[in-house]
Wavefront OBJ file of the C-alpha trace (Angstrom):
o trace
v -168.519 0.476 -106.875
v -169.612 1.152 -103.293
v -166.079 2.204 -102.375
v -166.041 4.609 -105.329
v -169.353 6.209 -104.262
v -168.168 6.467 -100.658
v -164.924 8.111 -101.794
v -166.808 10.596 -103.978
v -169.212 11.399 -101.157
v -166.313 11.968 -98.752
v -164.464 14.141 -101.274
v -167.615 16.195 -101.853
v -168.130 16.670 -98.130
v -164.553 17.827 -97.619
v -164.445 20.184 -100.605
v -165.299 23.767 -99.657
v -168.399 25.077 -101.319
v -167.893 28.000 -103.681
v -171.380 29.262 -102.914
v -170.324 30.065 -99.348
v -167.513 32.454 -100.229
v -167.177 35.354 -97.810
v -167.324 38.942 -98.938
v -165.873 41.734 -96.819
v -167.256 45.234 -97.219
v -165.600 48.270 -95.646
v -168.695 50.165 -94.511
v -166.655 53.327 -93.872
v -165.967 53.705 -97.589
v -169.543 53.519 -98.873
v -170.504 56.849 -100.376
v -173.880 58.511 -100.451
v -173.993 58.014 -104.211
v -173.553 54.268 -103.724
v -176.321 54.160 -101.121
v -178.688 56.122 -103.344
v -177.990 53.664 -106.182
v -178.950 50.671 -103.983
v -182.306 48.958 -104.248
v -184.778 49.922 -101.498
v -184.205 46.550 -99.807
v -180.427 47.050 -99.801
v -180.873 50.619 -98.504
v -182.987 49.236 -95.653
v -180.322 46.630 -94.810
v -177.593 49.285 -94.908
v -179.638 51.614 -92.687
v -180.280 48.827 -90.177
v -176.573 47.980 -89.998
v -175.520 51.607 -89.555
v -178.222 52.216 -86.955
v -177.086 49.184 -84.986
v -173.440 50.236 -85.264
v -174.079 53.736 -83.953
v -176.533 52.525 -81.286
v -173.911 50.131 -79.961
v -171.310 52.901 -79.851
v -173.741 55.064 -77.883
v -174.589 52.218 -75.500
v -178.254 52.036 -76.518
v -179.916 48.639 -76.263
v -183.307 49.559 -77.719
v -184.768 50.499 -81.099
v -187.165 53.384 -81.531
v -188.676 52.493 -84.928
v -190.196 55.937 -85.444
v -186.849 57.611 -84.798
v -185.072 55.009 -86.958
v -187.366 55.764 -89.922
v -186.979 59.527 -89.394
v -183.185 59.255 -89.203
v -183.037 57.022 -92.281
v -185.078 59.521 -94.300
v -182.880 62.358 -93.020
v -179.656 60.567 -94.022
v -180.997 59.747 -97.496
v -182.067 63.362 -97.928
v -178.608 64.583 -96.836
v -176.991 62.109 -99.214
v -178.791 63.642 -102.196
v -176.688 66.786 -101.721
v -173.483 64.960 -100.736
v -173.148 62.057 -103.195
v -169.350 61.893 -102.972
v -169.264 61.959 -99.169
v -168.765 58.806 -97.105
v -171.973 57.984 -95.245
v -169.965 56.972 -92.182
v -168.154 60.333 -92.081
v -171.440 62.195 -92.381
v -173.032 60.152 -89.616
v -170.025 60.621 -87.345
v -170.199 64.390 -87.856
v -173.916 64.407 -87.127
v -173.551 62.373 -83.949
v -170.352 63.816 -82.483
v -170.670 65.399 -79.072
v -170.092 69.119 -78.931
l 1 2 3 4 5 6 7 8 9 10 11 12 13 14 15 16 17 18 19 20 21 22 23 24 25 26 27 28 29 30 31 32 33 34 35 36 37 38 39 40 41 42 43 44 45 46 47 48 49 50 51 52 53 54 55 56 57 58 59 60 61 62 63 64 65 66 67 68 69 70 71 72 73 74 75 76 77 78 79 80 81 82 83 84 85 86 87 88 89 90 91 92 93 94 95 96 97 98
């Protein structure tokens, strides 16, 4: 009986957990319409990711929370008129150097 329990415990420990499945999301393909349909919490997470992504590309190592909130509101406002547009494409256009 003890050997059976030990074998089951070992098998359980070695079996990958289905609850830890990875999900890959291509952030460049998320449209404004999809962002607008997100819950406020998911919108905040998306905004934080995108802000961090663009800050890293620009070499910034700080967060200006006032500017972050202003930029987030601006992007959401822009998205209302551009629901089919990729958010990443819109942000790249807005931040490209001229």
